[in-house]
C-alpha positions in Angstrom: -3.7 -15.9 8.3 -4.4 -16.2 4.6 -6.7 -14.1 2.6 -10.0 -15.9 1.8 -10.2 -16.3 -2.0 -12.8 -18.3 -3.8 -12.5 -22.0 -3.8 -11.0 -22.3 -7.3 -8.2 -19.8 -6.7 -7.6 -21.2 -3.2 -6.3 -24.5 -4.7 -4.1 -23.1 -7.5 -0.6 -24.5 -7.3 1.7 -21.9 -9.0 4.9 -20.2 -8.2 4.7 -16.5 -8.9 7.4 -13.9 -8.9 6.0 -10.6 -7.5 7.8 -7.4 -8.4 7.4 -3.9 -7.1 9.5 -1.7 -9.3 10.5 1.8 -8.1 12.6 4.4 -9.8 15.9 3.1 -8.3 14.8 -0.1 -6.6 12.9 -3.4 -7.2 11.4 -5.3 -4.3 10.5 -8.9 -5.0 9.0 -12.0 -3.5 8.8 -15.5 -5.0 5.5 -17.0 -3.7 4.1 -20.5 -3.7 0.3 -19.8 -4.1 -0.8 -23.2 -2.8 1.1 -22.8 0.5 0.7 -19.0 0.5 4.3 -18.8 1.4 7.3 -16.8 0.2 10.1 -19.1 -0.9 12.4 -16.1 -1.2 12.3 -12.3 -1.0 14.6 -9.4 -1.5 15.4 -6.0 -2.8 17.7 -4.4 -5.4 18.6 -0.9 -4.4 20.5 2.0 -6.0 19.7 0.9 -9.6 21.6 3.1 -12.0 23.8 4.5 -9.3 27.3 3.5 -8.0 27.3 0.8 -5.3 24.0 -0.9 -6.2 23.0 -3.7 -3.8 21.0 -6.8 -4.0 19.8 -8.3 -0.7 18.3 -11.7 -1.0 16.8 -14.0 1.7 15.6 -17.6 1.2 12.7 -19.0 3.3 15.2 -21.0 5.5 17.0 -17.8 6.5 19.9 -18.3 4.1 20.8 -14.8 2.8 23.3 -13.0 0.6 24.2 -9.4 -0.1 25.7 -8.6 -3.5 27.2 -5.2 -4.4 27.5 -4.6 -8.2 27.1 -2.1 -11.0 23.4 -2.6 -11.8 22.7 0.0 -14.6 18.9 -0.5 -15.2 15.8 -2.5 -14.3 16.6 -5.2 -16.9 20.0 -5.8 -15.3 18.4 -5.7 -11.9 16.0 -8.5 -12.7 18.8 -10.5 -14.3 20.6 -10.4 -11.0 17.5 -11.4 -9.1 17.0 -14.4 -11.4 20.7 -15.3 -11.1 20.6 -15.4 -7.3 17.3 -17.4 -7.4 19.1 -19.9 -9.7 22.3 -20.1 -7.7 23.4 -23.3 -6.0 24.0 -21.7 -2.7 21.1 -19.3 -2.3 18.6 -20.3 -5.0 15.0 -21.7 -5.0 14.6 -22.7 -8.6 16.5 -24.9 -11.1 15.4 -23.1 -14.2 13.6 -19.9 -15.2 10.7 -22.0 -16.4 10.0 -22.8 -12.7 8.6 -19.3 -12.5 5.0 -19.9 -13.6 4.1 -16.2 -13.9 5.1 -12.7 -12.8 2.8 -10.3 -11.0 3.6 -6.6 -11.0 2.4 -3.9 -8.5 1.3 -0.9 -10.6 0.3 2.2 -8.7 -2.3 3.8 -11.1 -4.9 2.2 -13.3 -6.9 5.3 -13.7 -10.6 4.7 -14.5 -9.7 1.9 -16.9 -9.2 -1.0 -14.6 -11.5 -2.3 -11.8 -9.4 -5.3 -11.1 -6.1 -7.1 -11.9 -5.5 -8.0 -15.5 -3.3 -10.0 -17.8 -0.5 -8.0 -19.4 -1.1 -7.3 -23.1 -0.1 -4.7 -25.6 -3.5 -2.9 -25.1 -2.9 -2.9 -21.3 0.5 -1.4 -21.8 -0.9 1.3 -24.0 -3.4 2.3 -21.2 -0.6 2.2 -18.6 1.4 4.7 -20.6 -1.6 6.9 -21.1 -2.0 7.0 -17.3 1.6 8.1 -16.7 0.4 11.7 -16.3 -1.7 10.6 -13.4 1.2 9.0 -11.6 4.4 10.4 -13.1 6.7 9.3 -10.2 5.3 5.7 -10.0 3.9 4.3 -13.2 7.1 4.8 -15.3 9.3 2.6 -13.1 6.4 0.1 -12.8 6.4 0.0 -16.6 10.1 -0.5 -16.7 9.8 -3.6 -14.6 7.2 -5.1 -17.0 9.3 -4.3 -20.0 12.4 -5.8 -18.4 10.6 -9.1 -17.7 9.3 -9.1 -21.3 12.9 -8.9 -22.6 14.3 -11.5 -20.3 11.4 -14.0 -20.1 9.3 -13.3 -23.2 7.3 -16.5 -22.8 6.3 -16.0 -19.2 2.8 -14.6 -18.5 2.6 -11.3 -16.6 -0.2 -9.7 -14.7 -0.6 -6.2 -13.3 -2.3 -5.5 -10.0 -3.3 -1.9 -9.3 -3.2 0.1 -6.1 -6.2 2.1 -7.3 -8.5 -0.8 -8.5 -10.1 -1.6 -5.1 -11.4 1.9 -4.9 -12.8 2.2 -8.4 -16.4 1.3 -7.3 -16.6 4.4 -5.1 -19.8 6.4 -5.9 -19.5 9.8 -7.5 -20.4 11.6 -4.3 -17.2 10.2 -2.8 -14.8 10.6 -5.8 -15.8 13.9 -7.4 -14.2 17.2 -6.3 -16.0 20.5 -6.2 -14.5 21.7 -9.4 -16.1 22.3 -12.8 -17.3 18.9 -14.1 -15.7 19.5 -17.4 -12.3 19.4 -15.7 -13.1 15.9 -14.4 -14.1 14.7 -17.9 -11.2 16.5 -19.7 -8.3 15.7 -17.3 -9.6 12.8 -15.2 -9.4 14.8 -12.0 -11.1 12.8 -9.3 -10.4 10.8 -6.1 -8.7 7.5 -7.0 -7.3 6.3 -3.7 -4.3 4.1 -3.2 -3.0 1.3 -1.0 -6.0 -0.6 -2.5 -4.3 -4.0 -2.4 -3.6 -3.6 1.4 -7.1 -2.3 2.2 -8.6 -5.2 0.3 -6.4 -7.8 2.0 -6.9 -6.7 5.6 -10.7 -6.2 5.1 -10.9 -9.8 3.8 -8.8 -11.0 6.8 -11.0 -9.1 9.2 -14.1 -10.8 7.9 -12.4 -14.2 8.2 -11.4 -13.4 11.8 -14.9 -12.4 12.7 -16.3 -15.5 11.0 -18.8 -13.5 8.8 -19.2 -12.9 5.1 -17.6 -9.5 4.2 -20.8 -8.7 2.5 -22.4 -8.3 5.9 -19.8 -6.0 7.4 -18.9 -2.4 7.7 -15.1 -2.1 8.1 -12.8 0.9 8.5 -9.2 0.0 7.5 -6.2 2.2 8.5 -3.0 1.6 6.5 -0.5 3.5 8.5 3.1 3.6 7.3 5.4 6.2 5.9 2.4 6.7 3.5 -1.0 6.5 5.3 -4.5 6.1 4.1 -7.9 4.9 5.3 -10.8 3.3 3.6 -14.5 2.8 4.4 -15.3 -0.8 3.2 -19.0 -1.4 3.1 -20.0 -5.0 2.3 -16.7 -5.6 0.7 -16.7 -2.4 -1.4 -14.5 0.6 -0.9 -17.0 3.4 -0.7 -14.6 6.1 0.3 -10.9 6.5 1.0 -8.6 9.3 2.3 -6.0 9.5 -0.5 -7.3 11.3 -3.6 -6.1 12.3 -7.0 -2.6 11.7 -5.7 -1.3 10.0 -2.6 -0.8 13.4 -1.0 -4.3 13.9 0.2 -5.8 12.7 3.5 -3.9 11.7 6.7 -0.7 13.3 7.9 2.1 11.1 6.8 5.8 10.7 7.3 6.8 13.5 4.8 3.5 14.4 3.2 1.2 17.2 4.3 -2.2 15.4 3.8 -5.3 17.5 3.9 -4.6 21.2 3.4 -6.4 24.3 2.2 -5.4 24.7 -1.5 -5.0 28.4 -0.9 -2.1 27.7 1.6 -0.1 26.2 -1.3 -0.6 29.3 -3.4 0.2 31.6 -0.5 3.4 29.7 0.3 4.4 29.8 -3.4 4.0 33.6 -3.4 5.7 34.2 -0.1 8.7 31.9 -0.7 8.9 32.3 -4.5 8.5 28.6 -5.1 8.0 27.0 -8.5 5.3 24.3 -9.0 8.0 21.6 -8.8 9.4 23.1 -5.6 6.0 23.3 -4.0 5.4 19.7 -4.9 8.7 18.7 -3.2 7.8 20.8 -0.1 4.4 19.1 0.3 5.6 15.6 -0.5 9.1 15.4 1.0 9.4 18.0 3.7 6.0 18.1 5.4 4.0 15.7 7.5 5.6 14.3 10.7 9.1 15.6 9.8 7.7 19.0 8.8 5.9 19.6 12.1 8.3 17.9 14.5 11.6 18.9 12.8 12.8 15.6 14.2 12.0 12.7 12.0 9.5 11.1 9.6 9.8 7.8 11.5 7.0 7.3 14.2 9.4 5.3 16.3 11.7 8.3 16.6 8.8 10.6 17.1 7.6 8.5 20.1 11.2 8.4 21.4 11.5 12.2 21.2 8.2 12.6 23.0 9.6 10.5 25.8 12.5 12.9 26.0 10.1 15.9 26.3 10.2 17.1 22.7 7.1 19.4 22.4 7.1 19.6 18.6 7.3 15.8 18.4 4.2 15.6 20.6 2.4 18.2 18.5 3.2 16.1 15.3 2.0 13.0 17.1 -1.2 14.7 18.2 -2.0 16.0 14.6 -1.3 12.5 13.2 -3.6 10.6 15.6 -6.3 13.3 15.6 -6.7 13.1 11.8 -7.1 9.3 12.0 -9.7 9.7 14.7 -11.6 12.2 12.5 -11.7 9.8 9.6 -12.9 7.0 11.8 -15.9 9.2 12.7 -16.5 10.3 9.2 -16.4 6.8 7.7 -18.7 5.4 10.4 -21.1 8.2 9.4 -20.6 7.5 5.7 -21.4 3.8 6.1 -24.1 4.2 8.8 -22.2 2.2 11.3 -19.0 0.2 11.9 -18.4 -3.4 12.8 -14.6 -3.4 12.8 -11.6 -1.0 12.9 -8.5 -2.4 11.4 -4.9 -1.1 11.9 -2.2 -2.2 9.5 1.1 -1.0 7.9 4.3 -0.4 9.8 2.9 2.1 12.3 -0.6 0.5 12.5 0.9 -2.9 13.2 3.7 -1.8 15.6 2.7 1.3 17.5 0.4 0.5 20.5 0.5 4.2 21.4 -0.9 5.3 18.1 -3.7 2.6 18.3 -4.5 3.5 21.9 -4.6 7.3 21.2 -6.8 6.9 18.2 -9.3 4.7 20.0 -9.5 6.7 23.2 -12.6 8.8 23.0 -14.4 6.7 20.4 -16.3 4.7 23.0 -19.5 6.4 21.8 -19.1 4.5 18.5 -18.7 1.2 20.4 -14.9 1.2 20.0 -13.3 0.0 23.2 -9.7 -1.1 23.2 -8.1 -3.5 25.7 -4.8 -2.0 26.7 -3.3 -5.4 27.7 -4.1 -6.9 24.4 -2.9 -3.7 22.6 0.5 -3.7 24.3 0.9 -7.4 23.7 0.3 -6.8 20.0 -2.5 -9.4 19.7 -4.7 -9.4 16.6 -8.0 -8.8 18.4 -7.5 -5.7 20.5 -11.0 -4.8 21.6 -12.5 -5.4 25.1 -14.8 -8.2 25.8 -18.3 -6.9 25.0 -17.1 -4.1 22.7 -19.6 -3.5 20.0 -16.9 -2.8 17.5 -13.9 -5.1 16.9 -10.5 -3.4 17.0 -8.1 -5.5 15.0 -4.4 -5.5 14.3 -3.7 -7.2 11.0 -0.3 -7.4 9.3 -0.8 -6.7 5.6 0.4 -8.9 2.8 0.0 -7.1 -0.5 2.5 -9.4 -2.3 0.3 -12.4 -1.5 -2.7 -10.7 -3.1 -0.7 -9.9 -6.2 0.5 -13.5 -6.4 -3.0 -15.0 -5.9 -4.6 -12.6 -8.4 -1.8 -13.5 -10.9 -2.2 -17.2 -10.4 -6.0 -17.0 -10.8 -5.8 -15.0 -14.1 -3.0 -17.2 -15.6 -4.6 -20.5 -14.6 -7.8 -19.5 -16.4 -6.1 -19.0 -19.8 
């Protein structure tokens, strides 16, 4: 299933290198935008550490694993280009075969409502937004700077996690704090996973054979990080993640929604610094915090099968919060036409999908358990008023297509 772009971008024939640069890793895909197909994909891990590894897979299954001393992001991308050029594992004959590079950037603040061509002015704004995403934007920027050094003539574009949510109305994005703090420090709900929510909502409309402008869709991106969005007529009108990716649903290691006073109380009782409190809420909470077992839903479900009561409680909290957001977003939009599950958990856990949908029949949500366990794409019962869909996400394709459309228009 391919995302439905406008006719002009649908026919663009470009080969785009998509990069997702983390603090010590770079994920990449080399995508043919005409065929909507990854010619190669891989990851560089442990950048700047001993025993760095590049794992590369070509579209025909040919793969290679390279262990090397990869000191920084520039060296990492040089290794990626080298393996893409190699005789035994490559997919290009020259670096010029890469028509453009598209970067995933987590935070665009209020400055960007869509994907943009990389310019000096854009870089300036990205750096200004570092304080909004101090863990994510700096490595994203390193990836952009590395490509600029290695391939200075190649056009680059940036695609923001936050951009899809930027049209939320003030009633959805403002917090109940003094308005001056919003204006002074940009404290508001931004939302994340926007590229995924955008992709699966477009696919849902395509599956239903209706224009997205006629649909009310709730999308649930459930992975180690989890978020939901209310997509009304193609616009994200609300989303569960907020100022940071910590708010909202229970996640693998993140607490999600919590009374702010709890944080202050814990800091006082445990003598935690601001930094330590941040680590507690982001790294040691969520599924692993409640269960004491794992942050991986597969292991949680396995532990439940073995009678682990804390694992069951963690699972119940996880699914209950999703169910609450479904109800809230149906109310926010005045109805619902489709509920979409995506992400590692959303795509693979039939138990999560079933548990979330059970009890929502009053909204018109009725799941067919045979379809659900068979992991079909349409999971709802015949005659169900609401379509329950399982849609694998493809954020890299969105980045590649946006990049191709921007660069081809120059």
